[in-house]
C-alpha positions, 0 to 999 in steps of 0.5 A: 113712700119708697121707704125713704125718710127725706127732711120735710116728709112728716111736714108734707104730710100734716099740711095735706091736712088728712083723717086718713092716710093709706100709705105704702113702702113706710119705713118702720120708724115712721110715725105721724103726730095726732095719728093711730097707725097700723101697718101690715105684718110682712116687710118687702124689705129690710126695716119697710112695710109694703103698707100701712094705715093712718088715722087721726080717729082710733082705728082697729087693726085687721088681719092683712088681706094680702101680704102686700096689704094693711087694713084696719077700721076706723069709725064703722069703715074699712080702709085697706091700703094695698101695693098691687103686683107691677110689671116687674115684681117677680113671682112667690112667695109674694106674687104668685098666679102668674100665667104662661107668657106673656100673660105672666103679670096678668095672672099674678094681678089676678091672685092678689085681687081675688084674695082682697076680694075673698077678704075685703067687705062689700060696703063702707070700704076704701080701697086705695095704694099703690096699684101699679096700673093706670085705670085708663090710657097707656099702661107702663107699669102693669098690664093691660090684663091686670088693669081689667082685673083690678077694673072688675075688683072696683065693680064687684066692691062698689067702688068709684075711683076719683083718682083715675083720671089724675096725673103721674109725675111722668108727663102724658101718663096717668096716675098708677096710685089710687084711692076708690071710695064707696060709688054713693059717697059724694066727692068733692076735689081730688088732687096730685101733690108733688112729692118729688124729693121725698118719694119716688110717687107723688101724693093724691088726696081725695075730698069725700062727703060719707053718706049711706045708700 
């Protein structure tokens, strides 16, 4: 959400008709009618949380698995919204782990992903948010090394990423915002909704069929 509260943001989310939202850069005053909400404790800026989970059904908040993430359980499924480090994100205290140049970003990405892997369950998990990495193709925001760590985490968590081939707002690039769901779930429609004027990122919606392995 980029911390913004532009006119029309609430209608934009409500008309998408999603059961769960994984939001990032969330203004502290944001509320969504008909949704339960959990924000991560840390602030990325004044009056702005790194991440939040919104759900139509009641949710149970979990401890933040990383300073830039928020997690909650809804109907037995863990939902985690994360921001991962971008190329110019800086270092400590939020993004430690930098490796020597030219791989500084890759080390920060590995550190953040390793923290998440330590906390996130290996079943009934939906993980998404602003990963700051394309899953394939040109990498302009993150790094190829960081992407490798993200892909390895997706594999370890036994997830699939229906947003991997969806477009970025910038022509010719693929999305850096993602939603990953269990590999055995069926995926229907996955699409981008243009949020120009409401955020510096667009909105990504995935329809799934929840099933057991």
